[in-house]
N, C-alpha and C positions, 0 to 999 in steps of 0.2 A: 504494500500500500504506500503510494508516494506521500511525502510529507509537505506541509506548507512551510517551505524554507526559503530564505532569501540571504544574499550576501550581506555581511556586516559592512556598513559604510564607516570609514574612519571619521572620528570626531575631531581630528586635528588637521584642518585644511588651510587655515589662515593663522599665521604666526607673527608675533611682534617680539623682538628682543629688546629688553630694557637693561640698562647698565647702571651699576653703582661701582664704587671703588673696590668693594669686597666681593660682589657677586654679579652674575648675569641672571636675569629672570626671563625665561622663555615662556611666553603666554600663547597657547594654542587654542583655537576655537573651531567649531564646525562652521559650515557655510552660512547658516542662518544666524550665527553669533548668539546662540542661546545657551550653549554649553562650553565651558572653558576648562582647560587643564594648565597647570603651572609646573615648570621645571626650574629648580634652583641649581646654578652652576657656580662652584667656588672658584674665585680668581686669586686666592692667596697661596695656592699650591703651585710651585714652579714647574713640576714635571708630572704630577699625578692628576687624574681626572676624577673629581668628586662631584657627583650629580645626585640630587635628592628629588624624588618624585613622591609627593604626598598622596597621589592617586585619588585625590578628591575632585569631584566634578563641581565646578563653580557656576553660579549664574552670572549674568552680566553685572548686576548690582554688586555682588560679592567681589568680583574682580576689580571693579572700580574702587571699592572701599579698601581692598588689599593694596592696590597700587598707591592709593592716597596715603595709607599708613607708611608704606615703604618710602615714599617721597618725603614725608614729614620726618621720619626717623633718620634719614640719611643726609639731612641738611647740616651744614657746618655749625650753625647755631640754632638752638631751639626757638621756634617761633619766627625764624627769618623767612621773609616772603620773596626776597629778591632773587635768590638763586635756588635752583631745583636740585634735589638730592637724587632724583631718578631720571635718567636720560633715555629717550627712545632711540635705540641704535639703528635698527633696520627692520623692515617688514619682509615677510617671506611666505612661501607656500609649502615648505617641507624641509626636513633635515636630511641631507645626504649622508652625514656621518661625522665622526671625529677622527682626527689623524694627528700623529706626533712623529717628528723626525729626531732631532737632537736636543731640542729645547722643550717647550711646553706644548700642550694640545691646541689644535685649531678646531673650530666648528665650521662645517660647510653647509650653507643654506641655499635653497632655491629661491631666487628673488624674482624671476620672471618665468612664466609658463605660457604655452599656447596649446589650445585644444586641437588634436589631430584626428581623432576618431570617436565614434560613439557606438557602443555595442549594447543594445538592450537598455539604453538610458545610462549606461556606465561610461563616463567620460575618460578618454585616454589623453594625457597631456605630454607635450615635449618640453624638456628643460630648455629654456631660452637663455637664462643667465644665472650665475651663482655668485656667492660672496663667501670668501674665507676670512674668518675673524679669529685673531689670536686671543686665547682665553686669559692667561695670567696677566695681571696688571704690571706696569713698568717697574714698580718698586721691588717685585720679587723675581723679575725676569733674569735668567742666567743666559747670556748670549753665547753663541757658538759661531765661529767663522764660516762653517759650511752649511748653516741653516738656510741661508738665502738660496743657495744652489739647489738644495733638495726641494725647496718651495717652487722654484722655477720648473724643475723636472716634473713635479706632481701636477702643476698647472698646465703642462703640455698636453695632458689628456683634456681635450676640450669638452667640458660637460654640456655645452650648448649645442653640441653636434650629435644628434641621433641618440639621445638618452630619453627614455620614456617611463612614465609612471601613471598609476591610477589609484584613487582613494578607495575604490570599491570593487575593482575587477583584478583578479590575480593574473598579471601578465606573464609570469614565469611558467604557467600551466596552459594547456590547450583549452579551447572551449568545451571539448568533449569531457575533459576531466572536471572542469568547473561546473558543468551542468549535471554530470553524474553525481557529484557530491551533493548537489541540491535535491536529488531524487532519492536520497537514502531513505529506507523505511522508517516510519514514525517511531517504532519501538526502539530502534537503535539510537535515534536522536534523543529520546527520553532518557535512556540509560546513560548516554554520553553526557547529557546535561547534568544528571545527578552526580556523575563521577567528577565532572568539572567543578561542581559546587562544593564537593567534599575536599578536592585537592586545591581549590583556589586559595591564594594567600591575600587576595585583594578584598578588603572588607566592603568595598563599594561595588564589586563586580556583580553580585548576585541580587541586587535590588530589582524588584519587579519581575523576578523569575516566575512567580506563581500568579497566574491570571485567572480571572473569574471564568468558570465554566470551561477552562482549557482552550479559550479562543485566541491564544497567543500565536505568534509566528516564531519559528526557530531561525535564529541568525547563525550563519556558519562562516567561519574564517579559516582558511586552510594554510598550512605551513608552506612557504614558497619553495620552489625547486631551485636550490641554491646554485646549481650549475649555470643558470641563466641570469642570476642576480649579480650585478657588478659592484654594488656597494655593501656586500655582505661583510667584508672585512672591516669596513669603516663603522658599521653598526654593531659589530660583535662585542665591543667593550660595554655597550649599554643595553643590549637586548634582554639581559636578565635583571636589569635594574629598573627600567621604566615600563609604563603601560604600552601595550602592543600598538596603540594608535599613533605613538610617536615614531614607530618604525616604518619608514616609507621606502620600499624596495624598488630599485630602478633597473631596467633592462637596457641593453645596448643593441642596436641593429637598425631596424627600419619599421615604420608604421605609416601606412597610407590608406585613404578611404575615398571611394568615389560612389556616385549615385547613379544607378541604372534605372531609368524611367521606362516602364513598360506600359504604354498607353495611360500614363499618369500615375501608375502604381509605383511607389518608390521602393527600390531594393538596394541596400547598401552592400557594396563589395569592399571588403577590408583585407589588407595584406599586412601581416605582422611577421617580422623576422627577429628571432632571438639569437644573438651571438653568444656562444659559450664563453664563460669567464675562466674556464680551466684550460691551461696550456694555450692561452691567448697570446697573439703577437702579430708580427708583420710577415710578409710573404716569404722571403728566403730564410728568415731567422727562425721561423716556426714551421716545421714540416713533420709529417708523420704523426706518431702517437707518443704519449707519455705513459711510461710503465709504472710510475710511482704509486705505491699503495699506502694508504693512511687509514687511521681510525676515523670514523664519522664522529663528530662531537655529540650529536643527539643520540641518546641510547634508545630512543623510540624506533630507530630504523634497524634494529637488530633483526636478523632473519631467524624465524623459529624453525626448529626441526632441520638444522643444517648438518645432517649426517646422512651418509649413504652407505649401506652394507656395513654398518658399524665403524666406518672410517670417517674421521672428522675432516670435512672439506674446508670449513671456515673456522677461525678461532671463535671461542665461546663469546667473546665480547668484541670481536673485530669483524668489520665488514669492509671488503676491499673497495678502495676508490677505483673506479672502473675505467681503464684505458681511454682517457680523454685524448682527442685528436685535435690537430691544429685546424683553424678556420672552420670550426663546426658551427653550423647555423641551422636552426629549425625554422622553417617557413610554413606559416599557416594562412590559408585563405578562408575567410569567413563570409558567408552569405546570410543576410537577414532581411526579412520583410519589414521595412521601416514603418508600415502603416499600423503595426501593433508593437508596442514597445517592450512589454515585460517578458522575462525569461519563461514564465509559466504559460502564458497564453500566446506568445509569439512563435514564429517559425524561424529556426536557425539551422544552419548547416556549415560544416567545416571540413577541410581536408589538409593534412599535414604531410610534409616531406622534409628530408634532411639532406644537407650537403656537408662534406667534411673530407679532410686529407686522407689519403690511403693509410689504413691502420697498420703500419709497419714501422720498424726502426730505420728511417732514412733521412737524408739531409742533402743540401746543395751548398757547395763552398763558393761564396760570393767574392772571395778575395782575388779571384782570377779576373774580375771585371769583364766577364762575358755576359751577353744578353741571356744565354741559356746555360748556366753552370751545369757541370756533369752531376748526375744523380748517383749517390753512393749509399749502399746499405751499411749502416753503422754497426749492426749487431746481427749475428745469426739467430734465428728464432725457429728452429725445426718443429717445435710443438705449438707454434702460433699462439704463444702466451699472451702477447699484447692484443692480438685480434680477438682472442677469447674474452678478455676483459671487456673490450669495446662492445662486442655483440651481445654479451650477457647484459650489459647495461641497456642496450637497445631493446632486448626482449622484455626487460622489466618495465620500461617506459612505454613501449609501443605495441608489444605483443608480437604475434607472428602472422604472416611470413615476413621476414626481412629480405628485401629485394635489393641487390646491388646492381646499379647501372654504371658500368665502368667505361668511360669515354676516352681512356688513354690510348695512345697510338700502339698498334700491335705489329706493324711492319715498318721497319726503318732500316736505312742503309747502315747507320751506325747505331748501336744499341743505346737508347737513351730512356725514353718513357717505357719501353717494353720491359725494362727491368722490374718496374712496379707491377705490371700486369702479370708477369710470370710468378712473382712472389705472392701476389694476392690470390691467384688461382690455387696455388699450392696450399695456402693457409685455409681457404674456404673448403677445399676438398678434404683436408685433414679434419677440420672441425665438424663437418657434416657426417663423418663416420659415427659419431657418438650421439647425434641428435635423433629423436624419433622421426621416422620418414615424413610424417605430415607436417613437421616443423623445421625442415631443413632450410638452410639459407639459399635463396635463389640468386644465381650469378648470371648477369647479362652483359657480356663484353660487346662493345660496338665502337669501332674506330671512326669517330665522327669526322676527324680531320681528313681522312682518306676519302670519305664519301662527299665531303664538301668540295674537294678538288675535282671530282668527277663531274663531267657535263651531262652524263646520262642518268645520274641518280638525284632524286629529290630528297634532300636531308630531312625536311620536315614531314614528308609523307612517311618515311621510315620511323621517325620519332613518334608520329601519331599512332602507328601500329603498336610500338612498344608501350606507349601511354595507355592505350585501350587495355592491353593485357595486364598492365600493372594495376590500374584502377579496378579492374574486375577481380583481381586477387585480394586487394586490401579493403575495398569498399570505401565508404566515407561516413561521416557522422551527420545525422539529421535527427532533430528532436520531435518529430511527428511521424505517425505511421503513414504507410503508403496511401495516397488519395484513392478515392473510389474509382475514378476514371482509369488510374493505373492498374487497379485490380481487374476492372472490367475489360479494358483493352491494353494488356501489358505489352510493352515493347520487347522484342526478342532479346535485345542486349540487357534489358533490366532483369530478366530472369536468371542471367548468368552472373549477376553481380555478387561479389564476395562480401567479406565483413561479417558482422554478427547482427542478425535481425532480432529485435526485442519488441515487446508490446508497445513501447512508447516511441519507436523509431528504429534507427540503425546506428551501429557503432563501427568505427574504423578499427580494424585489427591488422596490425602489421604496418610497415613503413617502406617507402622507397628511399634508398640512400644513393645519391648521385655523386660521382666524383670524376674530375679529370686531374691534371697535375696541380693546377692552381685553384681549382673549384671556382672559377670566375666566369669566363665568357661562354665556353661550351656548356658548362653546368647550368648557367642561367637560362640559356635557350632550351635545354632539355627540360628543366623544371617548368618553364613557361608552357611547353607543349603538354606536359602531364597535368599542369594546373588547368589548362584550357579544356582538356578532356574531362577532368573532375568537375569543372564549372558547369559543363553541359549536364552531367548527372545531377548536380546540386539544383540547378534550375528546374530540371524535370521532376525531381522529388518534391519541390515546393509547388508544383502545378503551374509553372510559368511558361513552359514550352511543351509541345506535344511529342517531341522526340529528343532523346539525349544526344543531340548533335549540334555543334556550333561551327559556322563557316568563317574563314578569314574575310576581311573587308566588311564586316558588320560593325555597327556602332558598339555592340557589347564586347566584341573581341578587341577592337581598337582601344577601348577604355581599359580592358584587362591588360593589353600589351603595354600601354603606357605605365600602368602600375608596376608591372614586372620590370620594365626598363629602369624606372626610378629605383626600384628595389635592387636591381643588379648594379646600377651606378653607385649607389650608396655603399653596398657591401664591398664593391671593388675598390672604392676610395679608402675604406677602412683597412683592408687587408693588402691591397696591391699598390695603392698610392695614386691611382688614376681611375677614370671612368672606364666603362666597358669598351673594349676594342672592337669586338664583333657582336652585332645585335641580331634581333630576329629578322629584320629586313635584309641584313647581310646574308643570312642563310636562306632567305626566300629569293635572293638574287634580284631584288627590286630596289636596292639602295641606289641613290644617285651617285654619279661619278665623283661629286664633291666629297662624298663620305670617305673615300680612300685617303684623302689628305688628312682628314680628321683622325682616321685610324692611326696614321703614322704619327701624328702629334701625341695621341694618347699612349702609343707604344714608347715614345721618347720620354714622356712624362713619367710613365711607370718605371722605366729604366733609371731615370735620374733619382726618383724617390727611393727605389730599392738600393741604389749604390751609395747615396749620400745622407738620407734622412731617416732611414728605417731603424738604424741603431739607436738614435735618440728616442724615437717613438717607442721602441721596445723597452728601453729603460723606464720611460714614463709609465707604460702599462704595468711593468713589474712592480714599480713603487705603488701605483694606485691600487692594484689588486692585492697588495700585501705579500707578494712573492718574495720581495726583499724588504727587510726591516733594518733601518739604519741603527747601528749600535756603536757606542763609544769604544774605541780601541780596536775595532775591526775594520777591514778594508771598506772603502766607500763604494757606492754603486758604480761610479765611473772608473774605478780602478780595477774592476773585475775583467779578465780577458774574455770571459764567456759567461752566459747565464745558464749553461747546461746544468750545473750542480744546484742552481736555485730550483729548477723544475724537476730534478732527479735527486732528491736528498737521500734516498735509500741506496744510492749507488755505492756509498762508502761503507755500508755495513751489510752483513749477511742476515737476511730475515730468518727467524726461527721456524716459521711455517711457510709452506708453499701450497699453491693451489694444485689440485689434481690435474694431470695432463689429459685424462680421459673424461672425467666428470667435471668438465670446465664450466658448466652452467650452475646456477643457483637452483637447488631442488624446488623451493617454493615457487619460483618463477615459472619453471617448466610445468609444474603441476597445473597451473591455471591457464596455460596457453590454449587457444589463441588470444585470450583476453590479456591485456597488459596488467601485470601484478600491481602496479601503482593505483589502478582503478578498481581493484577487487575489494569488497567490503570485508575487512578482517581486522583483528585486534591491532596489528601493527599500523595499518593505515588510519584507523580511528584515532590513534594517539596523535596523529599529525593535525587533527582538527580541533578547533575551538568552537563549541556549540553553546549558545546562550538563548534563552527564551525571552522574547520581547512582547510588549503590548502591540496591538495591530498597527497603530498609527505612530509608533515611536520613530524618531528621526533616523536612528541607526539602521533601519531597514526600509525606510520609505523612499524608494527610488523615484517615485513620482515627484515629490518635493525636491529631491536632489537634482533632478533633470530640469524641471520647469521653473523652479525657484520663484514661486508666486510672491515672495517677499521682496523681490528686486524689480526695478523698472528695466524692462528689456526692450530692445528695438529689433525690428525685422531685419534691418540692414546688418546687424551684428550677429544674426542667428547663424550658427555653424552649418546647419543643413542647407542653407541657401548659398553659402560661400563655397562649399566643396564642389569638386569637378562633377559635372552632370553630363550624361550621355546625350540628353536632348539639347542642351545649350552648347556644348563644346564639341560634339562629334556628329550630330545629325545635320544633314544639309539644310541650308536656310531657304531652299526653293519651296514654292507652293505646290501642293497637290501630290507630294510624294508619300510613300508609306512611312508613317512615323515609327514603325516597329524597329527596335534596336537589333533585331535578328534578321533584317533584310540586308542582302549583299548589296553594297554600294559600288559604283564605279570609282576608280582612283581619283577622278576629278570631281566627285560629288561630295566628298566628306567635308564636314564643317571645320575640321582641324586635323592636320597630319601629325602623327606621332613624332616622326623624324623632324618635320619642319618646326614643330613647337619646341622640341628639345634643343634645336640649334639656337633658339632665342634665349634659352635659359641656362647657358653653360655656367654663368657666374652664380645663378641661383642654385644650381646643383650642389655647389660647394657648401651652401648653407642648408641644402635639402629642404627647400620649400616644396614639399611633396604634393602629391595629388590631393591631399586632404585640405590644402589651402586653396584660396581662389587663384587660378592661374592667370598670369598677366596676359593681356591681349597681344597677339603677335603683331609686330610692326608691319607696315605695308611692304617695305623692302624685303623683309624676311619671308613673308608669305609668297611674294611673287618669285623669289629665288628658288623655292623648293619645287622640285619636279613632281612631287606628290600632291601639291595643293593646286586647286583651281582658283587662281587669283581673281577671276572675274565674277565668282559667285556672289560675294558680298557686295561688290561694287555695282553690279547690275541692278541691285535693289534700289539704288539711289537715283538712277536715271535710265533713260531708254538706251537701247543698243546703239542707235544711230548717233547719239551724242558723244560716244566714247570710242576709243580705239578697240579693235577686237583683241581679246586676250590671246597670247601666244603660248603654246605649250611645247616644251622640249621633249623629244622622244628619242629612244635608242633604236638604231637599226643595225643590230649586230656589230660588225667591225667597221661599217661604213661611217661616214661623218654624220654629225648631228644634223637633222633636218627639222624645219619648223612647219607646223600646220595650223591653220586657223581653226579654232574651236568655237563654234557659235551654237549656243543652246537654242533649241526650237522654242518658238513663242508659246506653244501649247504646254511644253514641259516647264517653262519658267513661270508663266502667269496662270496656268490652268485653263486658258481659253486661247483660241487663235484669232487675233485681232485683224488679220488680213481678210477674213471672211466678212461678208456683208452683214450688218445688224438686221435683226428681225424688226418688223414694224412696231411691235409692242415695246422692245428695248429702246428703239429710237424715240418713241413717244415719251417714255420715262425719262430719258436723258434730256429731251427738249424741255420737259416740265422743270427739271432740276436747274437747267441754265436760266430759264425765265424767272424762277423763284429767287435765285440769287441776285439777279439784276434789278428787278422791278417789284419784288414782293408779290407778284401776281402769277397765276397759273395759266398756261396756254391751253386752249381748248383742243381736244383730240383731233377735230376735223381741220385744224389749221395746217396749211401747207408750208408756211414759213415759220419755223419755231423761234427764230431770233427777232422777228418783226413785232412791233407793239400794236396790238389790235384792241381798241377800246370796247368792241362788241363782245368779245369772248372772255372777258376777264370776270373774275368773281372775287369778292372780298374774303380775305383769310381770317379765320376765327382762331385766336390763340388757344392752344391746348395746354400750356404750361401755367405756372403761377405768375408769370410775368405778363402784364397786360400789353406791353410793347416789347416785342422780342424779334429782332432780325440782325443781320450782319452789320447794320449801321448804328443802331441804338437799342438800349435796353431800359425798360422802366422797372425798377425793383419792386417786388410785392410789399405789401404792408406786413409788418411784424407785430405779433401780439405783445401785450405789455409784459407778460412774464418772461418771454424770451429776451426782450430788451433789458430787463432788470438783470437777468443772468449774465448777459454780455457785458453790461456796465460793471457788474461785480467782478467779472474776470479781468477787465481792464484795470480796475482799481487795485486788485490783488497784485498785478504786475508792478504797480507803483508803491506797494507796501501798505496799502489801505485795506485792512481785512474786515470782512463783515462778521457780525456776531453769529455764533453757531446756533442753529435751531435745535429743538429736542431730538429730531431724527438724526441729525449729524452727531450730536453728543452721545446718543446711545450707540451709534455705529462705531464711534471712536473707542468708547469704553469696551465694546465687544472685541475690537481688534487688540487692545492692550491686554485684555484678559486671556485671549487665545495665545498670544505670543509670549508674554512674560510671566503670567501667573500660573 
C-alpha cells in the first residue's frame, strides 16, 4: 500500500551572517521567513572550528529580539546608541562548507543563485557567486606565509561554473530512486518514524509527530550519494554537529531544461549530468581506474550476510570503496508533464546512462608534448581486480544488465587505442565466468572512428540500431502504468521492452556504460542517439505520441540535440579544456564547411589546456575535494612531483584482507538483481532515510507554497517557465499554416532556429554555461544569414512583401564541385496560407470595399455599388456605436461616463501614490487581521 509521503523541504534557504568581535551569528530562514535557525561560530579560536547549534526553531519576532539583545550586549559602552555592536556581514542562500589550510577556518557561502530547472515544483539552482570569509578575528590570527597561495589554489575551482543544488530534491540520486523512496509502504514508514523518534537527540525534532486521526503526511529525506557530492569534505566537520537543514549538498556537471509544447500541452525535458567527485581530475592526468579501498564512514552501509560457502568475502566492518574511474559522469534525462505539478499525481519518466574511462590501470605520459601521448598499462591485472570493483559498484546502483558500449579504435597501423580494447575484452570475459548467465555483462565493441571515415556507412543509423537494442534491454522509468490505448493497440516494439514492470509503472534495471578514450566527442554523440531512442519510448509511455519513434529534423529532436550539445560542451570544458570537436551534425555529415575551422581551433584549445593549465587545475581539484590536506612540516601541494600517492594511499602498505578472485561480487547485491540493491527496501537502506510525520499543511512538505510563493509579489516576465527554451518559440517555423506539431519533419530551411547557427553566436556564453534553461539570446542578423542551416528570409519576410526585399540566397554543397547559389522563394500559399495572385471572390471584394470606406469616411458602401472608393450620398447609412464610447473612430474618441464609485477608487489610488492614505474600512481591517493571523500567529 503506497504511503502519503513527500520530500522534506529545507528550512534554511535565506541566510544572513552577523558579526561581532567574538562570534559570527549565522541566521537561516525558510522562504516565507516564518521559521528561523541560528548558528553561533566562535572567532576566538585561531585554528579550531567551534560551532554551536541550539536546534531551536525561532519565529521572526524571537529572532529580532535575539539580534537586538546581541547588538545591545556587544556595544562598547552600555546604553551607547551611536555605534552598533552587531554588524550585518553578508546575505547568502546556503553554506558550501568550511575549509582550513595552514591558519584558521574559512566559511564558504553562496551569495548568488539562478534557477535552472524545475522538477515537480522542486527548484534546481546554479551557484552564480560565492564568498569566502575568514572566521578568526585579527587579534588571534596566526599568519603563515603560504596561506595566500593555498587560498588562490582553492579558489581556482570556480564555484560559479556548473555547480548545482536544490533545497528539496536530492540531486545526487536519480528520479527513479527519489520516487521509489516516496512509494515505500505505510507500515515501514510508521516503524521508521518510531525508530527515529527513539534515536533522535534533537528535543525539537519530534514536535507535531502525532496528528489527529492519523491524517498527517510523512516527510522523507534521504542520505545523499556521496560519490556525486562535491562539497562532502567541506561539510564533514559539521555534519554531526548541526541540524540537517544547514547541510546543502552540491553536485558538479550540467543541468539544462527546455519546454516541449505539444499543441499547447507543456512537457519539460530536463538533462542532468552528475560528475563523480572520486578520482576526479583533468584529461591526461586522470585516466583509468582507482584501486584504493577504504572504510565507509557511515556504519549504516555495512552489507549483511557477507559470507559465501563459509569464507569471508568482506571484512566484518569494512566495505570496499569500489573502483572509481576517471571522468565518470551519470547523465539522466527526465520527462515530465508540466500541466500537473506534484510527484503523486503527475506523470514523470527518466532514463539514465553513464560514461567513464576504461576501468583498467592505464595512463598517458604528457611530458612528450605530443597531441596523442602513447597509452601505457601501468599494472598487470590478470584477475580484473579493479574492473570487478567498478562493476560491482554499478550492479549495486543500477542493477543488471550492465551494457558496455566501447567506441575505441580496434584496427590501427600502430597499436594505440587497441591496447585498451584488448585488455577490456579480457577483463569482461574473465568476470562473466562467475556471474549467473542472466546477469552477465554485455560487451558491444564498435569502432566509431572507422565507420565515420567510410563514405558508405551511416554512423548514426548504426548507432540507432545499437540504441534500440540497449533500451529494450534496460527499459526506462515511468511512474504511471501503461495507458489504455497502449494496452488496446500495443506497438510491437513496446512488447519487447525490458526493465521491470510494477503496478505503478516501470523501472529501469541495468545501465548503458559508454566509453571511448577521452569519453568526450564520440561518447556524447553515442549517448545522444541512445537518449533520442529512450525519449521516443518516454513520450509514448506518457501518451504523447502514437509510436515510439522520433525522426531527425523535428522540433522535438532539435530541442533535444541542443540540450545534449550544451551538455557535451560543458563536460568537455571541465575535463578536456575545450568544447566538443565533433558534434552530431559532424557525424550526420551536414555540418557547414565553416565548422572545420572551428574544429581545428577547438583541437588547439584542448591541446594548449592539456599541456599548460591542466596541472594547476588538478591541484585545485585535489585541494577542494580534500584529497590533499595541507599540514605543517610536510611537503606542500606544489612540491609534490605527482599526485599518484594522494589517490592511491594503500599502495605503500599490504592490506590484511583481499577480495575473492572468483566471488568478486557482493552477495546481497547479486541476490536482488535485476533490481538495483540501493532501491531495495531493506534494513540497510532504511537506515539511510530520515522519516518524520508532519501536519498536512506544514511548510516543510508543502511544495505548492514553495513553488508558487503566494506571499511574494511575482511578475510574469520573471517567471522561469516563460524564460526557458521552448520548442514553439525557438524551433518551430514562424510561417503561417504549417503543422505546429513538434514531431513533424521540417525542411532544413524551415526551422525557427538552427542548433549549429545558434551555438556559433554563443561561444562566449558557453564558457559561463548559460544553458538551455535560461532565455537564449536572439541570434544576430549577420549570424543567422551566415549559417547554411538557417533560412535567413523566414523572419524577414514577415515584415514586408517579397517584392520589396532582395531574394534570400542559400549556399548549397554539390559534392566536390564549387559552391553554387540558388534562389529560394517560398510560395505565396505556403507563406500566407492563401494565394494572392488568384482573383478575389465577389463576397471578399465587397468586404474589403466596406473596410476601406469605413476607415475613410465612417460610412459603409452599399453592396450594389460598382465603385467602392467613390463617395455616394444615396447608399450611405449612419453607424450606430456598439461600444461604451459614444464617439469612436480613427479620428476621435468620446470617453464614456464613469460612475462615482469608480472615480473615488481612482482618486484614492492617485492619492496613495502621493503618500495620502485613506482610512481603512471594516472589511479591509478584518482582511488584514486574517492575513496577520495566518502568517505569524
